[in-house]
ChimeraX commands (.cxc) that place a marker at each C-alpha (Angstrom):
marker #1 position -26.79,25.05,-13.10 radius 0.5
marker #1 position -23.10,24.91,-13.71 radius 0.5
marker #1 position -20.78,23.98,-10.90 radius 0.5
marker #1 position -17.09,23.77,-10.21 radius 0.5
marker #1 position -15.45,21.36,-7.84 radius 0.5
marker #1 position -14.05,22.71,-4.59 radius 0.5
marker #1 position -11.36,20.62,-2.97 radius 0.5
marker #1 position -12.90,18.20,-0.50 radius 0.5
marker #1 position -16.32,19.88,-0.39 radius 0.5
marker #1 position -18.13,18.57,-3.48 radius 0.5
marker #1 position -19.70,20.75,-6.11 radius 0.5
marker #1 position -20.13,24.50,-5.57 radius 0.5
marker #1 position -21.38,27.29,-7.79 radius 0.5
marker #1 position -18.97,29.71,-9.46 radius 0.5
marker #1 position -19.94,32.55,-7.11 radius 0.5
marker #1 position -19.13,30.46,-4.01 radius 0.5
marker #1 position -15.89,32.28,-3.19 radius 0.5
marker #1 position -17.71,35.63,-3.07 radius 0.5
marker #1 position -20.82,34.28,-1.32 radius 0.5
marker #1 position -20.36,36.34,1.85 radius 0.5
marker #1 position -19.91,39.57,-0.11 radius 0.5
marker #1 position -22.91,38.75,-2.29 radius 0.5
marker #1 position -25.13,38.10,0.72 radius 0.5
marker #1 position -24.02,41.35,2.33 radius 0.5
marker #1 position -24.81,43.24,-0.87 radius 0.5
marker #1 position -28.22,41.57,-1.22 radius 0.5
marker #1 position -29.07,42.44,2.39 radius 0.5
marker #1 position -28.26,46.06,1.60 radius 0.5
marker #1 position -30.55,45.93,-1.43 radius 0.5
marker #1 position -33.23,44.28,0.70 radius 0.5
marker #1 position -32.93,47.22,3.08 radius 0.5
marker #1 position -33.41,49.61,0.18 radius 0.5
marker #1 position -36.60,47.80,-0.81 radius 0.5
marker #1 position -37.90,47.91,2.76 radius 0.5
marker #1 position -37.10,51.62,2.68 radius 0.5
marker #1 position -39.27,51.97,-0.41 radius 0.5
marker #1 position -42.16,50.34,1.43 radius 0.5
marker #1 position -41.68,52.76,4.29 radius 0.5
marker #1 position -41.66,55.74,1.90 radius 0.5
marker #1 position -44.95,54.65,0.38 radius 0.5
marker #1 position -46.44,53.97,3.80 radius 0.5
marker #1 position -45.40,57.47,4.90 radius 0.5
marker #1 position -46.89,59.08,1.77 radius 0.5
marker #1 position -43.55,60.52,0.65 radius 0.5
marker #1 position -43.52,62.60,-2.56 radius 0.5
marker #1 position -43.63,60.31,-5.62 radius 0.5
marker #1 position -40.49,61.73,-7.26 radius 0.5
marker #1 position -38.51,60.98,-4.10 radius 0.5
marker #1 position -39.78,57.40,-4.17 radius 0.5
marker #1 position -38.90,57.09,-7.86 radius 0.5
marker #1 position -35.37,58.27,-7.09 radius 0.5
marker #1 position -35.04,55.46,-4.56 radius 0.5
marker #1 position -36.54,52.95,-7.01 radius 0.5
marker #1 position -33.85,53.96,-9.50 radius 0.5
marker #1 position -31.11,53.47,-6.89 radius 0.5
marker #1 position -32.47,50.02,-5.98 radius 0.5
marker #1 position -32.72,49.03,-9.64 radius 0.5
marker #1 position -29.12,50.10,-10.28 radius 0.5
marker #1 position -27.96,48.12,-7.25 radius 0.5
marker #1 position -29.67,44.97,-8.55 radius 0.5
marker #1 position -28.28,45.50,-12.04 radius 0.5
marker #1 position -24.79,45.91,-10.64 radius 0.5
marker #1 position -25.17,42.71,-8.63 radius 0.5
marker #1 position -26.41,40.87,-11.73 radius 0.5
marker #1 position -23.43,42.02,-13.79 radius 0.5
marker #1 position -20.99,40.88,-11.12 radius 0.5
marker #1 position -22.70,37.48,-10.94 radius 0.5
marker #1 position -22.62,37.23,-14.74 radius 0.5
marker #1 position -18.90,38.00,-14.77 radius 0.5
marker #1 position -18.27,35.26,-12.22 radius 0.5
marker #1 position -20.35,32.86,-14.31 radius 0.5
marker #1 position -18.24,33.66,-17.37 radius 0.5
marker #1 position -14.96,33.38,-15.49 radius 0.5
marker #1 position -15.81,30.10,-13.76 radius 0.5
marker #1 position -18.58,28.16,-15.45 radius 0.5
marker #1 position -18.03,29.17,-19.07 radius 0.5
marker #1 position -14.24,29.02,-18.73 radius 0.5
marker #1 position -14.51,25.56,-17.15 radius 0.5
marker #1 position -16.65,24.38,-20.07 radius 0.5
marker #1 position -14.11,25.81,-22.53 radius 0.5
marker #1 position -11.33,23.83,-20.88 radius 0.5
marker #1 position -13.40,20.64,-21.01 radius 0.5
marker #1 position -14.26,21.26,-24.66 radius 0.5
marker #1 position -16.92,19.46,-26.61 radius 0.5
marker #1 position -20.50,20.61,-26.89 radius 0.5
marker #1 position -20.65,21.89,-23.32 radius 0.5
marker #1 position -18.96,25.17,-24.30 radius 0.5
marker #1 position -21.64,25.85,-26.91 radius 0.5
marker #1 position -24.35,25.25,-24.32 radius 0.5
marker #1 position -22.65,27.54,-21.78 radius 0.5
marker #1 position -22.17,30.35,-24.31 radius 0.5
marker #1 position -25.83,30.07,-25.34 radius 0.5
marker #1 position -26.90,30.08,-21.69 radius 0.5
marker #1 position -24.80,33.18,-20.96 radius 0.5
marker #1 position -26.09,34.92,-24.10 radius 0.5
marker #1 position -29.68,34.34,-23.02 radius 0.5
marker #1 position -28.91,35.65,-19.52 radius 0.5
marker #1 position -27.37,38.81,-21.03 radius 0.5
marker #1 position -30.43,39.26,-23.24 radius 0.5
marker #1 position -32.71,39.02,-20.18 radius 0.5
marker #1 position -30.61,41.62,-18.39 radius 0.5
marker #1 position -30.80,43.98,-21.36 radius 0.5
marker #1 position -34.59,43.73,-21.50 radius 0.5
marker #1 position -34.96,44.99,-17.94 radius 0.5
marker link #1:1,2 radius 0.2
marker link #1:2,3 radius 0.2
marker link #1:3,4 radius 0.2
marker link #1:4,5 radius 0.2
marker link #1:5,6 radius 0.2
marker link #1:6,7 radius 0.2
marker link #1:7,8 radius 0.2
marker link #1:8,9 radius 0.2
marker link #1:9,10 radius 0.2
marker link #1:10,11 radius 0.2
marker link #1:11,12 radius 0.2
marker link #1:12,13 radius 0.2
marker link #1:13,14 radius 0.2
marker link #1:14,15 radius 0.2
marker link #1:15,16 radius 0.2
marker link #1:16,17 radius 0.2
marker link #1:17,18 radius 0.2
marker link #1:18,19 radius 0.2
marker link #1:19,20 radius 0.2
marker link #1:20,21 radius 0.2
marker link #1:21,22 radius 0.2
marker link #1:22,23 radius 0.2
marker link #1:23,24 radius 0.2
marker link #1:24,25 radius 0.2
marker link #1:25,26 radius 0.2
marker link #1:26,27 radius 0.2
marker link #1:27,28 radius 0.2
marker link #1:28,29 radius 0.2
marker link #1:29,30 radius 0.2
marker link #1:30,31 radius 0.2
marker link #1:31,32 radius 0.2
marker link #1:32,33 radius 0.2
marker link #1:33,34 radius 0.2
marker link #1:34,35 radius 0.2
marker link #1:35,36 radius 0.2
marker link #1:36,37 radius 0.2
marker link #1:37,38 radius 0.2
marker link #1:38,39 radius 0.2
marker link #1:39,40 radius 0.2
marker link #1:40,41 radius 0.2
marker link #1:41,42 radius 0.2
marker link #1:42,43 radius 0.2
marker link #1:43,44 radius 0.2
marker link #1:44,45 radius 0.2
marker link #1:45,46 radius 0.2
marker link #1:46,47 radius 0.2
marker link #1:47,48 radius 0.2
marker link #1:48,49 radius 0.2
marker link #1:49,50 radius 0.2
marker link #1:50,51 radius 0.2
marker link #1:51,52 radius 0.2
marker link #1:52,53 radius 0.2
marker link #1:53,54 radius 0.2
marker link #1:54,55 radius 0.2
marker link #1:55,56 radius 0.2
marker link #1:56,57 radius 0.2
marker link #1:57,58 radius 0.2
marker link #1:58,59 radius 0.2
marker link #1:59,60 radius 0.2
marker link #1:60,61 radius 0.2
marker link #1:61,62 radius 0.2
marker link #1:62,63 radius 0.2
marker link #1:63,64 radius 0.2
marker link #1:64,65 radius 0.2
marker link #1:65,66 radius 0.2
marker link #1:66,67 radius 0.2
marker link #1:67,68 radius 0.2
marker link #1:68,69 radius 0.2
marker link #1:69,70 radius 0.2
marker link #1:70,71 radius 0.2
marker link #1:71,72 radius 0.2
marker link #1:72,73 radius 0.2
marker link #1:73,74 radius 0.2
marker link #1:74,75 radius 0.2
marker link #1:75,76 radius 0.2
marker link #1:76,77 radius 0.2
marker link #1:77,78 radius 0.2
marker link #1:78,79 radius 0.2
marker link #1:79,80 radius 0.2
marker link #1:80,81 radius 0.2
marker link #1:81,82 radius 0.2
marker link #1:82,83 radius 0.2
marker link #1:83,84 radius 0.2
marker link #1:84,85 radius 0.2
marker link #1:85,86 radius 0.2
marker link #1:86,87 radius 0.2
marker link #1:87,88 radius 0.2
marker link #1:88,89 radius 0.2
marker link #1:89,90 radius 0.2
marker link #1:90,91 radius 0.2
marker link #1:91,92 radius 0.2
marker link #1:92,93 radius 0.2
marker link #1:93,94 radius 0.2
marker link #1:94,95 radius 0.2
marker link #1:95,96 radius 0.2
marker link #1:96,97 radius 0.2
marker link #1:97,98 radius 0.2
marker link #1:98,99 radius 0.2
marker link #1:99,100 radius 0.2
marker link #1:100,101 radius 0.2
marker link #1:101,102 radius 0.2
marker link #1:102,103 radius 0.2
marker link #1:103,104 radius 0.2
view
């Protein structure tokens, strides 16, 4: 995984500065998933459950896109500044991540 250096704290990931917001968002998504379990347990109408599945999926996709943007801004940009073959590796890595996101 790519890292950037934070002053006096060693290596941190590119999303580090937004970590609190990311965790809050993931807890919200986790709550949505628990809600889905509850809907199934309560035998709620399938279309209503599917609507909630769609909302949960969109929330995860939105989170993934934000994380990808941070990766591009920090990790890929850092590799570009350093130059050499590392930039090619980071672009390939990001391209593969985008491809995985598009397949879902």
